[in-house]
C-alpha positions as CSV (number, residue, x, y, z in Angstrom):
1,M,-44.8,-37.5,37.3
2,A,-43.1,-38.8,34.2
3,V,-43.1,-36.4,31.3
4,V,-43.4,-37.7,27.7
5,S,-41.5,-35.7,25.1
6,S,-42.6,-34.3,21.7
7,S,-43.2,-37.4,19.7
8,V,-46.0,-38.6,22.1
9,A,-48.0,-35.6,23.3
10,G,-50.1,-35.8,26.4
11,A,-52.1,-38.8,27.5
12,A,-53.9,-39.3,24.2
13,I,-52.0,-40.7,21.2
14,S,-52.9,-39.3,17.8
15,S,-54.3,-41.6,15.1
16,Q,-51.2,-41.2,12.9
17,F,-47.6,-40.9,13.8
18,I,-46.0,-37.7,12.5
19,Q,-44.1,-37.8,9.2
20,F,-40.8,-36.0,9.1
21,S,-39.8,-34.7,5.6
22,G,-36.3,-35.8,4.9
23,L,-35.9,-37.6,8.2
24,R,-37.4,-40.8,9.5
25,K,-40.5,-42.1,7.7
26,S,-43.9,-42.5,9.4
27,F,-43.9,-45.8,11.2
28,F,-47.6,-46.8,10.7
29,N,-51.1,-45.7,11.2
30,L,-52.3,-46.2,14.8
31,D,-55.7,-47.1,16.1
32,S,-55.7,-45.3,19.5
33,S,-58.3,-47.8,20.8
34,S,-55.9,-50.7,20.4
35,S,-53.6,-51.3,23.4
36,S,-51.3,-53.6,21.2
37,S,-50.9,-50.7,18.7
38,T,-50.0,-48.4,21.5
39,Q,-47.4,-50.7,22.8
40,S,-46.0,-51.1,19.3
41,L,-45.7,-47.3,19.0
42,L,-43.8,-47.0,22.2
43,L,-41.4,-49.7,21.1
44,N,-40.8,-47.9,17.7
45,V,-40.3,-44.4,19.0
46,G,-37.5,-45.6,21.2
47,S,-35.4,-42.6,22.0
48,H,-38.3,-40.2,21.5
49,V,-39.8,-41.0,24.9
50,R,-37.8,-39.7,27.8
51,L,-38.8,-39.6,31.5
52,A,-38.4,-36.5,33.6
53,S,-37.2,-38.6,36.5
54,T,-34.1,-39.7,34.5
55,M,-33.0,-36.2,33.5
56,K,-30.0,-34.5,34.9
57,G,-30.5,-30.9,35.7
58,C,-30.2,-28.3,38.4
59,R,-33.0,-26.0,37.6
60,G,-36.2,-28.0,38.2
61,V,-37.2,-28.0,34.5
62,A,-39.0,-30.6,32.5
63,T,-38.4,-31.8,29.0
64,M,-34.7,-30.9,29.0
65,A,-32.2,-33.6,28.1
66,G,-29.0,-31.6,28.4
67,T,-27.7,-30.4,31.7
68,G,-26.6,-27.0,30.5
69,K,-28.3,-23.7,31.1
70,F,-30.9,-22.5,28.6
71,F,-29.1,-20.3,26.0
72,V,-30.5,-17.7,23.7
73,G,-28.4,-15.8,21.1
74,G,-29.4,-12.9,19.0
75,N,-27.7,-12.7,15.5
76,W,-28.1,-9.1,14.3
77,K,-26.4,-10.0,11.0
78,C,-25.6,-7.0,8.7
79,N,-28.3,-4.8,10.2
80,G,-28.4,-1.6,12.1
81,T,-27.1,1.9,12.5
82,K,-25.7,3.7,15.5
83,E,-29.1,5.2,16.1
84,S,-31.1,2.0,15.7
85,I,-28.7,-0.1,17.7
86,S,-28.8,2.5,20.5
87,K,-32.6,2.1,20.6
88,L,-32.3,-1.7,20.6
89,V,-29.8,-1.7,23.4
90,S,-32.1,0.6,25.4
91,E,-35.0,-1.9,24.9
92,L,-32.8,-4.8,26.0
93,N,-31.6,-2.9,29.1
94,S,-35.1,-2.2,30.2
95,A,-36.5,-5.7,29.5
96,A,-37.4,-8.1,32.3
97,L,-35.4,-11.2,31.5
98,E,-35.5,-14.6,33.3
99,A,-32.3,-14.9,35.3
100,D,-31.9,-18.6,34.5
101,V,-30.8,-18.1,30.9
102,D,-27.5,-17.3,29.2
103,V,-28.1,-14.5,26.7
104,A,-25.8,-13.2,24.0
105,V,-26.2,-10.8,21.1
106,A,-24.0,-10.6,18.0
107,P,-23.9,-7.1,16.5
108,P,-22.1,-6.2,13.3
109,F,-18.4,-5.8,13.9
110,L,-18.5,-2.0,13.6
111,Y,-20.9,-1.7,16.5
112,I,-19.5,-4.3,18.9
113,E,-17.7,-1.6,21.0
114,Q,-20.9,0.6,21.1
115,V,-23.0,-2.4,22.3
116,K,-20.4,-3.6,24.8
117,N,-20.1,-0.2,26.4
118,T,-23.9,0.4,26.7
119,L,-25.5,-3.0,27.1
120,T,-26.3,-4.5,30.5
121,S,-23.6,-6.9,31.7
122,T,-26.2,-9.6,32.1
123,I,-26.2,-10.0,28.3
124,E,-23.0,-11.1,26.7
125,V,-21.7,-9.9,23.4
126,A,-20.6,-12.1,20.5
127,A,-18.9,-11.6,17.1
128,Q,-20.4,-13.0,13.9
129,N,-17.2,-14.4,12.4
130,C,-13.4,-14.7,13.0
131,W,-10.2,-15.6,11.3
132,T,-8.4,-18.9,11.6
133,G,-5.5,-17.5,13.5
134,K,-3.7,-14.4,14.6
135,G,-4.1,-11.1,12.7
136,G,-1.9,-10.0,9.9
137,A,-2.1,-9.4,6.2
138,F,-5.7,-10.6,5.9
139,T,-7.7,-7.7,4.5
140,G,-11.3,-7.5,5.7
141,E,-10.9,-10.1,8.4
142,I,-11.1,-9.9,12.2
143,S,-8.9,-11.9,14.6
144,V,-10.0,-13.7,17.7
145,E,-7.5,-11.5,19.7
146,Q,-9.3,-8.4,18.4
147,I,-12.7,-9.9,19.3
148,I,-11.5,-10.7,22.8
149,D,-9.9,-7.2,23.1
150,L,-13.4,-5.7,22.6
151,G,-14.8,-7.8,25.4
152,C,-16.7,-10.4,23.5
153,S,-17.3,-13.9,25.0
154,W,-18.6,-15.7,21.9
155,V,-18.3,-16.0,18.2
156,V,-20.9,-17.4,15.7
157,L,-19.2,-19.8,13.3
158,G,-20.5,-22.0,10.4
159,H,-23.7,-20.0,9.8
160,S,-25.4,-21.1,6.6
161,E,-24.9,-17.6,5.1
162,R,-21.2,-18.0,5.6
163,R,-21.3,-21.5,4.1
164,H,-23.6,-21.0,1.1
165,I,-23.1,-17.3,0.2
166,I,-19.4,-16.7,1.2
167,G,-18.4,-20.3,0.4
168,E,-16.8,-21.5,3.6
169,D,-16.4,-25.2,3.8
170,D,-16.5,-27.6,6.8
171,Q,-12.7,-27.8,7.3
172,F,-12.2,-24.1,7.2
173,I,-15.0,-23.6,9.7
174,G,-13.5,-26.3,12.0
175,E,-10.2,-24.5,11.9
176,K,-11.8,-21.2,12.9
177,A,-13.6,-22.9,15.8
178,A,-10.4,-24.6,17.0
179,Y,-8.4,-21.4,17.1
180,A,-11.2,-19.4,18.8
181,L,-11.5,-22.1,21.5
182,S,-7.8,-22.2,22.0
183,Q,-7.8,-18.5,22.9
184,G,-10.7,-18.9,25.3
185,L,-13.5,-17.6,23.1
186,G,-16.8,-19.5,23.2
187,V,-18.2,-20.9,19.9
188,I,-21.8,-21.0,18.7
189,A,-21.3,-23.7,16.1
190,C,-23.9,-23.7,13.4
191,I,-25.1,-26.8,11.4
192,G,-28.0,-27.4,9.1
193,E,-29.3,-28.7,5.8
194,L,-30.6,-27.2,2.6
195,L,-34.1,-27.8,1.5
196,E,-33.0,-30.1,-1.3
197,E,-30.9,-32.1,1.2
198,R,-33.9,-32.5,3.6
199,E,-36.2,-33.6,0.7
200,A,-33.6,-36.1,-0.4
201,G,-33.5,-37.6,3.1
202,K,-30.0,-36.4,3.8
203,T,-30.7,-34.2,6.9
204,F,-28.8,-36.4,9.3
205,E,-26.0,-37.1,6.9
206,V,-25.3,-33.4,6.4
207,C,-25.5,-32.5,10.0
208,Y,-23.2,-35.4,11.0
209,Q,-20.7,-34.3,8.4
210,Q,-20.7,-30.8,9.7
211,L,-20.4,-32.0,13.3
212,K,-17.5,-34.2,12.4
213,A,-15.6,-31.3,11.0
214,Y,-15.9,-29.5,14.4
215,A,-15.0,-32.7,16.3
216,D,-11.9,-33.4,14.2
217,A,-10.6,-29.9,14.9
218,V,-11.6,-28.6,18.3
219,P,-9.5,-29.2,21.4
220,S,-12.5,-29.3,23.8
221,W,-16.3,-29.0,23.8
222,D,-16.5,-27.1,27.1
223,K,-17.3,-23.8,25.4
224,I,-19.3,-24.9,22.4
225,V,-23.0,-24.4,21.9
226,I,-24.4,-26.2,18.8
227,A,-27.0,-24.3,16.8
228,Y,-29.1,-26.4,14.5
229,E,-30.5,-24.1,11.8
230,P,-32.3,-25.8,8.9
231,V,-31.3,-23.5,6.0
232,W,-34.8,-23.6,4.5
233,A,-36.2,-22.0,7.6
234,I,-33.7,-19.1,8.0
235,G,-35.3,-15.8,7.2
236,T,-38.1,-17.5,5.1
237,G,-40.9,-17.3,7.7
238,K,-41.0,-21.1,7.6
239,V,-40.1,-22.9,10.8
240,A,-39.5,-26.5,11.5
241,T,-42.3,-28.0,13.6
242,P,-41.4,-28.7,17.2
243,E,-41.3,-32.4,16.3
244,Q,-39.1,-31.9,13.3
245,A,-36.6,-29.8,15.4
246,Q,-36.7,-32.3,18.3
247,E,-36.0,-35.2,15.9
248,V,-32.7,-33.6,14.7
249,H,-31.7,-32.4,18.1
250,I,-32.1,-36.0,19.4
251,A,-29.9,-37.2,16.5
252,V,-27.2,-34.6,17.2
253,R,-27.1,-35.5,20.9
254,D,-26.8,-39.2,20.0
255,W,-24.0,-38.4,17.5
256,L,-22.1,-36.6,20.3
257,R,-22.6,-39.6,22.6
258,K,-21.4,-42.1,20.1
259,N,-18.5,-40.1,18.6
260,V,-17.3,-37.8,21.4
261,S,-18.5,-38.9,24.8
262,S,-21.6,-39.3,27.0
263,E,-20.5,-36.4,29.1
264,V,-20.2,-34.0,26.1
265,A,-23.6,-35.2,24.8
266,S,-25.1,-34.3,28.2
267,K,-23.3,-31.0,28.8
268,T,-23.4,-29.5,25.3
269,R,-26.3,-27.2,24.6
270,I,-28.1,-27.7,21.3
271,I,-30.1,-24.7,20.3
272,Y,-32.5,-24.2,17.4
273,G,-32.6,-21.4,14.9
274,G,-34.8,-20.7,11.9
275,S,-37.5,-18.1,11.9
276,V,-37.9,-18.3,15.7
277,N,-40.2,-15.6,17.0
278,G,-42.3,-14.6,20.0
279,G,-45.2,-16.7,18.7
280,N,-43.5,-20.1,18.2
281,C,-40.7,-20.1,20.8
282,G,-42.9,-21.4,23.6
283,E,-43.9,-24.6,21.8
284,L,-40.3,-25.1,20.5
285,A,-38.9,-24.6,24.0
286,K,-41.0,-27.4,25.4
287,Q,-39.1,-30.0,23.4
288,E,-36.7,-32.0,25.5
289,D,-33.5,-31.6,23.4
290,I,-34.0,-27.9,22.5
291,D,-31.8,-26.1,24.9
292,G,-32.4,-22.6,23.6
293,F,-32.4,-20.5,20.4
294,L,-30.3,-18.6,17.9
295,V,-32.5,-15.8,16.7
296,G,-32.2,-13.7,13.6
297,G,-34.8,-11.1,12.6
298,A,-36.7,-11.3,15.9
299,S,-33.6,-10.4,17.8
300,L,-33.7,-6.9,16.3
301,K,-36.9,-6.2,18.3
302,G,-36.1,-5.8,22.0
303,P,-39.5,-6.8,23.4
304,E,-39.9,-9.9,21.1
305,F,-36.4,-11.0,21.8
306,A,-37.2,-10.8,25.5
307,T,-40.2,-13.0,25.0
308,I,-38.0,-15.6,23.3
309,V,-35.5,-15.4,26.2
310,N,-38.3,-15.9,28.7
311,S,-39.6,-18.9,26.8
312,V,-37.5,-20.9,29.3
313,I,-40.6,-20.7,31.5
314,S,-42.2,-23.2,29.1
315,K,-39.8,-25.8,30.5
316,K,-40.4,-25.2,34.2
317,V,-42.4,-27.7,36.2
318,A,-45.2,-26.4,38.4
319,A,-44.4,-26.9,42.0
């Protein structure tokens, strides 16, 4: 059976097409009793309608445009003590997690070794930042070589808190990503717009600019996961609607197709971050171009993080 993605939900079509703040404008009001209006809607939504029969994937899942495995990352940010992290690791070790998901957590640097030595091997460990090259006289920084030496598989780069609080620019972030990848470290590459940029209709422009900085620098996309995190939704309790998130994820995948390659667009996982929690992850996971999540506050609660990991079930097709 064909599956219609987020913009047209179920068999019935709503009386008004959803408006996306800062993205594409509403097309028109639709009278659901009119077949001509229905045909017009389907012509206008274009790329928003995908058929399950055309998707490439190996896991028997619906509403998934990319071919990569579902990915969930937990960004612990600057939180935790030895005691609280020991408790969190214990919760994660005892959690029943779906096997068909790549899971990684990013503790504060000071606790990476503690986590790596005590966490189940089914969950990978990431760093939250890295330097642009080898170590040396760079006070307060951490090198990719040090991160790898501790056994980490990933590094989070381009997070909005690094961009807008620390002041890192696109080029600097691209240089970090390029060096990390050159040394074999996977990169969770964050992008996302500020609230004023969304309200000004610049969401796509901002995301494309940030993507281009990665594309101009990186040697390969094989070990990159893109995390779209609208800045206005990070830690605010606000979350993009499933339709808003899907709209941007479609645009990101189309940008990769046009500016990198169709293969990269298909293989690269595009995950969503921004106040993801155990209550909203299921509906978000149903969206075709959402390939997982980068989780902040909810990743500090073992049982809730497990719920988010297991939201991959929302994509599975009943036999």
